[in-house]
Wavefront OBJ file of the C-alpha trace (Angstrom):
o trace
v 82.004 79.166 94.760
v 85.357 78.218 94.047
v 87.709 80.078 96.393
v 90.290 82.219 94.774
v 94.013 82.004 94.594
v 94.685 83.487 97.813
v 98.347 85.084 96.182
v 95.850 86.838 93.996
v 93.042 89.239 93.847
v 90.928 88.707 91.367
v 88.046 87.594 93.648
v 84.844 89.757 92.990
v 85.008 92.721 95.751
v 81.061 92.247 95.758
v 80.972 89.576 97.071
v 81.940 90.908 100.341
v 79.463 93.355 102.869
v 81.322 95.459 105.075
v 78.983 95.744 107.857
v 80.172 98.615 110.336
v 78.792 98.793 114.058
v 77.716 102.095 115.375
v 78.017 100.894 118.799
v 76.273 101.403 121.863
v 75.111 104.867 124.156
v 78.561 105.210 124.476
v 78.480 106.266 128.154
v 82.450 106.365 128.928
v 82.846 108.922 126.339
v 80.251 111.160 127.934
v 79.985 113.990 127.448
v 81.568 113.391 124.093
v 78.377 111.460 123.350
v 75.617 113.406 124.448
v 74.380 114.629 121.188
v 76.683 112.055 118.708
v 77.049 108.398 118.860
v 80.641 107.523 119.032
v 81.676 106.885 115.558
v 80.369 110.625 114.950
v 82.857 111.873 117.277
v 85.451 114.037 115.697
v 89.467 113.121 116.112
v 92.842 114.259 114.908
v 91.527 117.964 114.180
v 89.617 116.726 111.038
v 88.201 113.350 110.665
v 85.380 111.555 112.345
v 86.315 107.665 114.170
v 83.561 106.295 111.823
v 86.107 107.221 108.999
v 88.939 104.555 110.082
v 87.026 101.305 109.136
v 85.182 102.876 105.792
v 88.171 104.140 104.576
v 90.270 101.330 105.009
v 87.293 98.909 103.205
v 87.566 101.329 100.568
v 91.127 101.259 100.460
v 90.666 97.231 100.799
v 88.724 97.456 97.430
v 85.391 96.393 99.179
v 82.722 99.258 98.324
v 79.348 97.851 99.781
v 79.092 99.365 103.235
v 76.399 99.630 105.847
v 76.750 101.522 108.613
v 74.410 100.446 111.534
v 73.047 102.900 113.851
v 70.796 103.507 116.878
v 71.916 105.850 118.780
v 72.229 109.577 118.688
v 72.098 109.192 114.733
v 71.564 111.990 113.355
v 75.333 113.987 113.294
v 76.460 110.111 111.902
v 73.991 110.021 109.327
v 74.537 113.417 108.388
v 78.403 112.295 108.036
v 77.713 109.841 105.879
v 75.793 110.894 103.436
v 77.333 114.349 102.643
v 80.801 112.607 102.746
v 80.681 108.590 101.016
v 78.738 109.501 97.455
v 80.629 106.541 95.027
v 80.378 106.777 91.761
v 76.842 105.017 90.675
v 79.273 103.015 87.800
v 81.207 101.416 90.690
v 77.926 99.680 91.921
v 79.732 100.479 95.640
v 77.919 101.884 98.107
v 78.062 103.370 101.642
v 74.499 103.547 103.443
v 73.672 103.678 107.200
v 71.010 101.077 108.214
v 69.002 102.138 111.062
v 67.251 100.097 114.121
v 63.304 100.071 112.616
v 60.857 98.672 114.410
v 58.817 95.705 112.857
v 56.571 92.906 113.507
v 58.866 90.716 114.642
v 60.585 93.153 117.377
v 59.683 96.825 118.585
v 63.053 97.110 120.736
v 66.036 98.696 120.045
v 69.789 96.638 119.189
v 70.328 94.285 121.950
v 74.319 94.014 120.754
v 76.279 93.596 118.423
v 75.289 90.674 117.064
v 71.462 91.371 117.930
v 71.849 94.588 115.479
v 73.481 91.780 112.258
v 70.702 89.356 113.125
v 68.190 92.139 112.374
v 69.588 93.230 109.794
v 70.206 90.147 108.370
v 66.754 90.431 105.988
v 67.934 93.161 104.065
v 71.293 91.416 102.655
v 69.770 89.320 100.417
v 71.795 89.527 97.453
v 72.832 86.466 96.349
v 76.017 87.905 95.580
v 77.086 88.048 98.852
v 79.582 85.105 99.585
v 81.456 86.930 102.940
v 80.427 89.537 105.666
v 83.053 91.363 107.126
v 81.569 92.978 110.843
v 83.951 95.866 111.862
v 83.885 97.979 114.924
v 82.674 102.445 114.270
v 84.783 103.337 117.139
v 88.759 102.244 116.724
v 92.016 103.409 115.195
v 94.544 101.303 113.107
v 94.820 100.572 109.364
v 94.539 97.793 108.242
v 94.452 96.189 104.333
v 91.598 93.493 104.699
v 92.621 91.857 101.365
v 95.053 90.542 103.574
v 92.244 89.026 106.648
v 90.559 87.837 103.326
v 93.402 86.245 101.526
v 94.478 84.559 105.793
v 90.360 83.064 105.711
v 90.580 81.443 102.093
v 94.189 79.926 102.703
v 92.673 77.926 105.785
v 89.330 77.362 104.455
v 88.167 79.618 107.506
v 83.900 79.788 108.363
v 84.680 82.398 110.951
v 87.782 84.745 111.123
v 88.459 86.914 114.007
v 91.246 89.583 113.300
v 93.595 89.790 117.031
v 95.970 91.897 118.407
v 98.748 91.077 120.747
v 98.149 92.946 124.267
v 100.436 93.062 127.179
v 99.201 91.240 130.427
v 98.009 94.498 132.001
v 95.206 95.407 129.688
v 93.544 91.764 129.363
v 90.860 93.357 131.214
v 89.619 95.361 128.204
v 89.263 92.764 125.523
v 88.359 89.271 124.492
v 91.519 87.150 124.731
v 91.933 84.130 122.358
v 94.080 80.944 122.305
v 95.083 78.943 119.529
v 96.943 76.318 118.129
v 100.441 76.577 116.200
v 97.615 76.387 113.422
v 95.991 79.933 113.815
v 92.783 77.808 114.735
v 90.940 79.154 117.802
v 90.358 76.782 120.819
v 89.446 78.760 123.912
v 88.400 82.544 124.283
v 87.840 84.373 127.703
v 86.260 87.757 127.417
v 87.109 90.312 129.336
v 88.986 88.399 132.067
v 89.669 90.140 135.266
v 93.042 88.313 136.034
v 96.051 86.142 134.340
v 94.689 83.241 136.299
v 91.406 82.891 133.891
v 93.396 82.966 130.796
v 96.587 80.440 132.327
v 98.527 79.390 129.417
v 96.776 81.493 126.497
v 99.788 83.629 126.260
v 102.282 84.226 123.709
v 106.066 84.957 123.682
v 107.397 87.556 121.303
v 110.889 89.136 121.559
v 110.845 87.213 124.972
v 108.244 88.969 126.160
v 105.014 88.041 126.519
v 101.388 88.932 125.149
v 97.549 87.802 124.801
v 95.740 87.863 121.599
v 92.791 90.430 121.665
v 89.509 90.499 120.085
v 89.973 93.520 117.975
v 86.029 92.509 117.205
v 87.038 92.571 113.517
v 84.598 89.113 112.060
v 85.058 87.715 108.750
v 82.490 85.073 108.451
v 80.856 82.941 105.251
v 77.831 84.162 104.659
v 75.937 80.341 105.275
v 77.794 79.942 108.084
v 76.731 84.065 110.149
v 73.002 83.056 108.788
v 73.277 79.666 111.080
v 75.484 81.062 113.928
v 72.713 83.544 114.381
v 69.762 81.706 114.005
v 68.944 82.549 117.938
v 68.710 85.330 120.442
v 72.180 85.861 121.338
v 72.694 89.523 121.463
v 76.614 89.605 121.360
v 79.630 88.157 118.743
v 82.138 88.622 121.965
v 80.160 87.467 124.531
v 78.302 84.266 123.220
v 78.021 83.787 119.465
v 81.706 83.397 118.941
v 82.663 81.497 121.858
v 79.714 79.111 121.274
v 80.852 78.478 117.292
v 84.721 76.970 117.986
v 83.215 73.444 118.445
v 80.604 73.767 115.543
v 82.711 75.695 113.023
v 86.575 76.557 111.684
v 87.338 79.576 112.971
v 90.763 81.059 113.152
v 92.824 84.007 114.363
v 94.262 86.407 112.503
v 96.906 88.440 113.976
v 97.329 92.316 113.129
v 100.409 93.070 114.707
v 100.419 96.769 113.623
v 98.871 100.072 115.905
v 95.184 99.429 116.730
v 93.310 101.053 119.707
v 89.839 101.193 120.762
v 88.541 104.121 121.514
v 86.245 103.263 124.436
v 87.268 105.647 127.264
v 87.886 109.806 127.358
v 91.089 108.720 128.650
v 91.881 106.539 125.604
v 90.614 109.273 122.842
v 92.754 112.077 124.745
v 95.685 109.986 124.675
v 95.458 108.970 121.229
v 94.459 112.568 119.357
v 97.488 113.910 121.289
v 99.174 111.175 119.525
v 98.532 113.172 116.549
v 100.858 115.757 117.399
v 104.073 113.106 117.067
v 107.016 113.617 114.425
v 105.643 109.892 113.446
v 102.428 109.534 114.826
v 101.458 105.955 115.325
v 98.934 106.052 112.650
v 99.968 108.189 108.955
v 97.409 110.250 107.401
v 100.182 111.407 105.269
v 100.112 108.262 103.101
v 98.593 109.401 99.969
v 98.520 105.108 98.825
v 96.544 104.737 102.360
v 94.277 107.492 102.179
v 91.758 108.020 105.181
v 88.659 109.858 103.780
v 86.864 112.610 105.194
v 83.967 115.189 104.485
v 85.562 117.530 101.421
v 84.435 121.275 103.526
v 86.518 123.234 101.050
v 87.790 125.417 103.823
v 90.373 127.937 103.722
v 93.787 127.010 104.796
v 94.345 127.993 108.393
v 95.554 131.988 108.983
v 98.569 132.297 111.768
v 99.059 135.881 112.750
v 102.217 136.822 115.619
v 101.493 133.064 117.168
v 103.408 130.882 119.010
v 102.477 127.452 117.847
v 105.085 123.974 118.575
v 104.126 120.178 118.331
v 100.351 120.733 117.199
v 97.991 120.221 114.544
v 96.253 122.728 112.669
v 92.602 122.537 111.252
v 91.944 124.145 108.058
v 89.806 127.193 107.943
v 91.591 128.104 111.694
v 91.984 131.866 112.712
v 95.548 132.101 114.982
v 96.110 135.829 116.796
v 99.084 136.160 118.755
v 98.357 133.108 120.883
v 100.609 130.194 122.240
v 99.536 126.701 121.118
v 102.135 123.649 122.177
v 100.922 119.672 121.882
v 97.597 120.292 120.816
v 95.152 119.310 118.047
v 92.891 122.306 117.177
v 89.715 121.498 114.712
v 88.162 122.889 111.898
v 87.615 126.841 112.129
v 89.138 127.392 115.415
v 89.294 130.864 116.262
v 92.047 131.576 118.867
v 92.079 135.413 120.328
v 94.883 137.298 121.690
v 97.554 136.588 124.310
v 95.991 132.688 124.943
v 97.687 130.046 125.870
v 96.479 126.251 124.740
v 98.709 123.230 126.198
v 98.326 119.626 125.874
v 94.559 120.056 124.805
v 92.272 118.881 122.125
v 89.836 122.192 120.524
v 87.396 120.576 118.193
v 86.589 124.127 116.487
v 83.214 124.803 115.000
v 80.324 123.643 112.735
v 80.248 127.347 110.670
v 81.694 130.631 110.977
v 80.439 133.487 113.013
v 79.966 136.101 110.557
v 81.407 140.114 111.960
v 77.734 141.262 112.648
v 76.671 138.332 114.330
v 80.370 138.573 116.469
v 79.435 142.163 117.487
v 75.874 141.363 118.209
v 76.980 138.674 121.070
v 80.007 141.317 122.496
v 76.842 143.808 122.951
v 74.626 141.158 124.522
v 77.367 140.198 126.499
v 78.152 136.302 124.931
v 81.906 135.239 124.045
v 81.702 134.215 120.237
v 82.733 130.485 119.126
v 86.085 130.305 119.484
v 88.425 130.686 122.741
v 88.113 134.273 124.271
v 91.457 136.661 124.967
v 93.584 135.961 127.422
v 92.614 132.509 128.634
v 95.084 129.776 129.670
v 93.838 125.706 128.929
v 95.411 122.893 129.825
v 94.768 119.462 129.547
v 91.229 119.217 127.920
v 89.359 118.821 125.160
v 86.450 121.337 124.077
v 83.856 120.446 121.751
v 82.347 121.757 118.764
v 80.787 125.226 118.792
v 82.203 125.827 122.829
v 81.977 129.811 123.352
v 84.764 131.021 125.676
v 85.050 134.391 126.915
v 88.035 136.078 127.980
v 90.693 135.499 131.445
v 89.094 131.755 130.936
v 91.587 129.369 132.665
v 90.496 125.640 132.296
v 93.621 124.470 133.785
v 91.943 121.994 136.648
v 95.025 123.520 138.994
v 92.973 121.078 141.878
v 93.943 117.715 140.029
v 90.479 116.860 140.330
v 89.983 112.907 138.588
v 86.077 112.785 138.380
v 83.387 115.653 138.340
v 80.342 116.205 136.579
v 78.209 119.361 136.053
v 76.237 121.453 133.386
v 78.985 123.370 132.437
v 81.667 120.769 132.318
v 82.750 116.973 133.508
v 86.002 116.085 134.391
v 87.193 112.312 133.661
v 91.003 110.759 134.310
v 91.568 114.189 135.379
v 90.506 115.860 131.883
v 88.646 118.530 131.330
v 85.653 118.077 128.840
v 83.590 121.516 127.656
v 80.633 119.820 126.100
v 79.382 121.077 122.711
v 77.378 124.445 122.557
v 78.347 125.623 126.110
v 78.909 128.925 127.331
v 81.755 129.695 129.396
v 81.504 133.321 130.396
v 84.524 135.516 130.951
v 86.987 135.569 134.233
v 85.487 131.775 134.875
v 87.872 129.343 136.835
v 87.811 125.541 136.178
l 1 2 3 4 5 6 7 8 9 10 11 12 13 14 15 16 17 18 19 20 21 22 23 24 25 26 27 28 29 30 31 32 33 34 35 36 37 38 39 40 41 42 43 44 45 46 47 48 49 50 51 52 53 54 55 56 57 58 59 60 61 62 63 64 65 66 67 68 69 70 71 72 73 74 75 76 77 78 79 80 81 82 83 84 85 86 87 88 89 90 91 92 93 94 95 96 97 98 99 100 101 102 103 104 105 106 107 108 109 110 111 112 113 114 115 116 117 118 119 120 121 122 123 124 125 126 127 128 129 130 131 132 133 134 135 136 137 138 139 140 141 142 143 144 145 146 147 148 149 150 151 152 153 154 155 156 157 158 159 160 161 162 163 164 165 166 167 168 169 170 171 172 173 174 175 176 177 178 179 180 181 182 183 184 185 186 187 188 189 190 191 192 193 194 195 196 197 198 199 200 201 202 203 204 205 206 207 208 209 210 211 212 213 214 215 216 217 218 219 220 221 222 223 224 225 226 227 228 229 230 231 232 233 234 235 236 237 238 239 240 241 242 243 244 245 246 247 248 249 250 251 252 253 254 255 256 257 258 259 260 261 262 263 264 265 266 267 268 269 270 271 272 273 274 275 276 277 278 279 280 281 282 283 284 285 286 287 288 289 290 291 292 293 294 295 296 297 298 299 300 301 302 303 304 305 306 307 308 309 310 311 312 313 314 315 316 317 318 319 320 321 322 323 324 325 326 327 328 329 330 331 332 333 334 335 336 337 338 339 340 341 342 343 344 345 346 347 348 349 350 351 352 353 354 355 356 357 358 359 360 361 362 363 364 365 366 367 368 369 370 371 372 373 374 375 376 377 378 379 380 381 382 383 384 385 386 387 388 389 390 391 392 393 394 395 396 397 398 399 400 401 402 403 404 405 406 407 408 409 410 411 412 413 414 415 416 417 418 419 420 421 422 423 424 425 426 427 428
């Protein structure tokens, strides 16, 4: 196939296959990943993390998408099936491809490269010329058509999307070194100090940065087949570093907002950012929409409440409460005299009827939502949590780490896992 003109968009989008990686066990996001995979974790009041790479792909015109899953995948599977039902005439699809046992291997995916390798046998459509590998747990906006144009213009066989990061963040990422033509000549996976990446920095506005791999890879399909013809398990640690001497590998620099959601602290901070007047990721841009499951919920209902600098999810009810600098998810029920600050309330998967609420009251069980007179500060309340009356979740002792059946504390942030009951009068 001849490569298309770099300024045009005339290539066949069906030649690009997008693979969204479902991630590993997500231990650093526990307990949010106790019953779900990382890409299925809710964010910004109504979305799930996996909606980001899928939306970027669809907005870029790439509608042949597989989501590779294995750990705690039920929630993610349901979300994909209920959300992404593409027009049959477009021949596009968004489908789950789960880890499977076979005669060749009875193990689960051992890493990102292993996951793609073991699914390659299913990608035998001769029309597929390029494979775009994406992470399922990052926040960013990227037009992948520009990435593809860069790939074509440089006659690249492997293109790695990179983002400039300051020196104090290099330990979190794979760091690239590229020449003046953007060809990658060195790579260090998660260096522990600057001496390990000496001479690899770049200057911008008189500041020093390093090129961090975003975990977004564009491959010529024929090259991908070759570099995975082995037992290497991880792209960042093994496959990519070994590719430079054998294949034309280039760095595509993305200078916009990009965050890897790998820890409770990063998840909390990036969610709270959406309460800013100008959040780093624009969810209001109708020219580049972020898609999620259409639930057809009623508007939020607010009665005698004070709400400032917050996001309110659809179908929520607020009764004489105070909400400040917080993200409130779908179907949340916040009762009288409740005060919520600097917190993420994920809401509920369903509504309780008046009859069910009365039954719970007779049994002494709080209803789903936040009970009267409760105070919540700097916390993450997962879905379907029942918080009784006059509960305090404020981490008054400033504990940095704690683990129990009812709650966890990570980086000073209190997390109440999904479906937990917090009795009235509890203080955390």
